[in-house]
C-alpha positions as CSV (number, residue, x, y, z in Angstrom):
1,M,1.7,-7.3,205.8
2,I,2.8,-9.6,208.9
3,K,5.6,-8.6,211.1
4,L,7.8,-10.7,213.3
5,I,9.6,-9.1,216.1
6,V,11.9,-11.0,217.8
7,A,14.1,-10.0,221.0
8,A,17.4,-11.2,222.0
9,R,20.2,-11.3,224.5
10,R,23.7,-11.4,224.0
11,L,25.4,-15.3,224.6
12,P,26.7,-15.8,228.1
13,G,30.2,-14.1,228.7
14,M,29.7,-11.6,225.8
15,T,29.8,-7.5,226.0
16,R,27.1,-5.9,225.2
17,Q,29.3,-4.2,222.6
18,K,30.4,-7.2,220.9
19,H,27.0,-8.6,220.5
20,W,25.6,-5.8,219.1
21,Q,29.1,-5.2,216.4
22,H,28.1,-8.9,215.5
23,Y,24.4,-7.9,215.1
24,Q,24.5,-5.4,213.1
25,N,27.9,-5.6,211.0
26,V,28.2,-9.4,210.6
27,H,24.4,-11.0,211.3
28,A,22.7,-8.3,208.6
29,T,25.4,-8.3,206.6
30,K,24.3,-11.9,205.5
31,I,21.0,-11.7,205.7
32,L,21.6,-8.6,203.5
33,A,23.6,-10.9,200.8
34,G,21.1,-13.5,200.6
35,P,19.8,-15.0,197.5
36,A,16.9,-12.8,195.4
37,D,14.6,-15.7,196.7
38,M,15.1,-15.3,199.9
39,L,14.7,-11.4,200.0
40,V,11.5,-11.5,197.7
41,H,10.2,-12.2,201.1
42,L,11.6,-9.8,203.2
43,S,9.9,-6.5,202.8
44,R,11.7,-4.3,205.5
45,Y,14.0,-5.2,208.3
46,V,15.4,-2.8,211.2
47,Q,17.6,-3.5,214.2
48,N,17.5,-1.7,217.7
49,F,20.1,-2.0,220.0
50,V,18.5,-0.8,223.8
51,I,19.9,1.3,225.0
52,D,18.1,1.6,228.0
53,A,15.4,-0.5,229.6
54,A,13.0,-1.2,232.2
55,Y,11.5,-4.2,233.5
56,G,8.8,-5.4,235.1
57,A,6.7,-2.8,237.4
58,P,7.2,-1.6,241.4
59,D,5.0,-4.0,244.0
60,V,4.0,-6.2,241.3
61,T,7.2,-7.8,239.5
62,R,8.7,-10.8,242.2
63,V,10.9,-12.0,239.0
64,A,11.4,-9.4,236.4
65,P,11.3,-10.3,232.6
66,I,15.2,-11.5,231.1
67,E,16.3,-8.2,230.1
68,I,17.2,-7.9,226.2
69,D,20.4,-6.5,224.1
70,A,18.3,-5.8,220.7
71,V,15.6,-6.2,219.1
72,S,14.7,-6.9,214.8
73,E,11.2,-6.5,213.4
74,I,11.3,-8.1,210.1
75,Y,8.6,-7.3,207.6
76,N,7.0,-10.4,205.3
77,P,4.5,-9.8,202.7
78,S,1.9,-12.2,203.5
79,P,1.7,-15.3,206.2
80,E,3.3,-17.6,204.0
81,A,6.4,-15.3,202.9
82,V,7.6,-16.0,206.5
83,G,7.6,-19.6,206.5
84,L,9.6,-19.2,203.0
85,L,12.0,-16.5,204.5
86,T,12.8,-19.2,207.1
87,S,12.7,-22.6,205.6
88,H,15.0,-21.0,202.7
89,P,18.0,-23.5,202.0
90,Y,20.0,-20.6,202.2
91,Y,18.6,-18.7,205.5
92,L,18.6,-22.8,207.2
93,S,22.8,-23.3,205.9
94,V,24.0,-19.4,206.8
95,I,21.4,-16.8,208.9
96,Q,20.6,-19.5,211.5
97,P,23.5,-20.7,212.6
98,D,24.7,-17.0,212.7
99,E,22.3,-16.3,215.0
100,H,23.5,-19.3,217.6
101,L,27.3,-16.8,217.5
102,F,25.8,-13.8,219.6
103,A,22.2,-14.1,220.6
104,D,21.3,-16.7,223.5
105,G,18.6,-18.6,222.2
106,S,17.0,-20.2,225.5
107,T,15.8,-15.7,225.9
108,L,14.8,-15.4,222.9
109,K,11.1,-13.8,222.7
110,L,9.1,-14.0,219.5
111,M,6.0,-12.2,218.7
112,V,4.2,-12.8,215.1
113,T,2.2,-9.5,214.1
114,V,0.2,-7.4,212.2
115,E,1.0,-3.7,213.1
116,E,-1.2,-1.0,213.4
117,R,-0.5,3.1,212.8
118,E,-1.3,6.0,215.5
119,Q,-1.9,9.3,213.7
120,V,0.2,12.0,215.2
121,A,-0.1,15.8,215.2
122,V,3.7,15.9,213.0
123,P,4.6,12.7,211.1
124,R,7.9,13.2,211.1
125,R,11.5,10.9,211.9
126,G,12.4,10.7,215.6
127,A,16.0,10.9,217.4
128,V,15.2,8.0,219.7
129,K,12.2,5.1,220.5
130,L,10.9,3.7,222.5
131,I,9.4,0.1,222.2
132,H,7.1,-1.3,224.7
133,F,6.2,-4.8,225.2
134,I,2.6,-5.8,226.7
135,A,1.6,-8.7,228.7
136,T,-2.1,-9.8,229.3
137,R,-4.0,-11.1,232.2
138,E,-4.2,-14.9,232.0
139,G,-7.6,-15.1,231.0
140,V,-8.2,-12.0,229.0
141,E,-9.4,-12.0,225.6
142,R,-7.6,-11.5,222.4
143,E,-9.9,-8.8,221.3
144,Q,-11.3,-7.6,224.4
145,F,-7.5,-6.7,225.2
146,F,-7.0,-5.1,221.5
147,T,-10.0,-2.9,221.7
148,A,-9.2,-1.7,225.0
149,W,-4.9,-0.8,223.9
150,R,-6.9,1.1,220.7
151,A,-8.9,3.2,222.7
152,A,-6.0,3.9,224.7
153,S,-3.3,4.7,222.0
154,Q,-5.6,6.9,220.8
155,A,-6.0,8.7,223.8
156,I,-2.6,8.5,224.4
157,V,-1.6,10.3,220.9
158,A,-4.1,13.0,222.2
159,D,-2.9,14.3,225.5
160,P,-1.3,17.9,225.6
161,S,1.8,17.3,227.1
162,L,2.2,13.9,224.7
163,S,1.3,15.0,221.4
164,P,4.1,17.6,220.3
165,A,6.9,15.6,221.3
166,L,5.4,12.6,219.1
167,C,7.2,11.5,216.0
168,G,5.2,8.9,215.2
169,Y,3.4,5.7,217.1
170,T,2.3,2.5,216.0
171,R,1.2,-1.1,217.7
172,S,2.3,-4.1,217.0
173,H,-1.1,-6.8,217.4
174,A,0.2,-10.8,218.2
175,L,-1.3,-12.7,215.5
176,P,-3.0,-16.1,216.6
177,V,-0.5,-18.1,215.4
178,P,-0.6,-22.3,215.7
179,K,2.2,-23.9,217.4
180,E,2.7,-26.5,214.4
181,A,3.6,-23.3,212.2
182,T,5.9,-21.7,213.4
183,R,7.3,-24.9,215.6
184,D,11.0,-24.6,213.8
185,L,11.0,-20.5,213.6
186,L,14.0,-19.0,215.7
187,G,15.0,-22.4,217.4
188,G,11.5,-23.3,218.3
189,A,11.9,-19.4,220.4
190,P,8.5,-19.3,222.6
191,I,5.6,-17.5,220.4
192,N,3.5,-14.6,221.6
193,V,4.1,-14.2,225.1
194,Y,3.4,-10.5,224.9
195,A,0.0,-9.6,223.8
196,G,1.6,-7.0,221.5
197,A,4.2,-4.3,221.6
198,T,3.3,-0.1,221.0
199,S,6.6,1.6,219.3
200,I,7.0,5.3,219.8
201,W,9.7,7.8,218.2
202,L,10.7,11.0,220.2
203,D,12.8,13.8,218.9
204,R,15.3,14.2,221.3
205,T,18.0,11.7,222.8
206,D,18.7,13.7,225.5
207,D,15.6,14.5,227.1
208,L,12.7,11.1,227.2
209,S,10.4,13.3,229.3
210,G,8.4,11.9,226.8
211,V,8.9,8.1,227.2
212,A,8.0,9.0,231.0
213,R,4.8,11.0,230.0
214,Y,3.6,8.0,227.7
215,R,4.4,5.3,230.9
216,E,2.0,7.6,233.2
217,L,-0.1,7.0,230.4
218,F,-0.8,4.0,229.7
219,D,-1.3,3.2,233.2
220,E,-3.2,5.8,234.3
221,I,-5.7,4.0,231.4
222,M,-4.6,0.7,231.2
223,V,-3.1,-1.3,234.5
224,S,-4.4,1.4,237.8
225,A,-7.8,0.2,236.9
226,S,-8.9,-2.4,239.3
227,D,-10.5,-4.7,236.9
228,S,-6.8,-4.3,234.3
229,L,-6.7,-6.3,231.6
230,V,-2.8,-5.6,232.0
231,D,-0.2,-7.7,233.6
232,A,2.9,-5.2,234.2
233,S,4.9,-7.6,236.1
234,Q,6.0,-8.5,233.1
235,S,5.9,-5.5,230.9
236,M,9.6,-4.9,229.2
237,F,9.9,-1.1,227.9
238,L,13.1,-0.6,226.0
239,I,14.8,2.4,224.7
240,V,16.6,1.8,221.1
241,Q,18.5,3.7,218.3
242,E,16.8,1.9,215.7
243,L,18.6,1.5,212.3
244,E,16.8,0.5,208.9
245,R,19.1,-2.5,207.1
246,H,16.5,-3.2,204.0
247,P,13.9,-0.7,203.3
248,Y,10.6,-1.0,201.5
249,H,8.4,1.7,200.2
250,A,5.0,1.5,201.6
């Protein structure tokens, strides 16, 4: 399963509420109204509405990442399906033009990933979700980072102060993608600027202490070390409300 992650900011002059309304009520409707020979290449479609966020890190961020209003997660059954979906005549004539009516194309961030799931103590549907976009330092090898990230994730999930609040935990690992393979995706948006993204689900929208504890643990394990692999200056912590639009049954 291939998972595309698309982070977007609203058009200049557009309110966040207007952006969300178009994204949820117009854009998603156009996608789900697509013909069967296009939708066969779409396994799952999740919309995420950013309700709070933190960008970069104190003392190390000079220019913070561009703020994000929404994140789409688009699951495809295979790498080939990504191209077949985004080259379909309906996508090119209906969906792609609509993207320009609510999202600022100059700010889009695209990741082509595979998802790995960590086992939490009691898996369940969460009320709120954190998406943490992670950048690595220049020169860090992909597998070196993924190995360290997996180990850190296991330690975070096992932490006794966080474990009871965790409803779910996934890592989305960015894949090595040739530029020519995705040059037409989303008008040539930058691909895999981030090395990966962690998603965690929590029980309560009125108590985000679990988000704070996750950040503390991640910083202790992955950022604070003198030989850290992570570029914390480009981190994005997005607290979102998740809406699953096109489910699949694993």
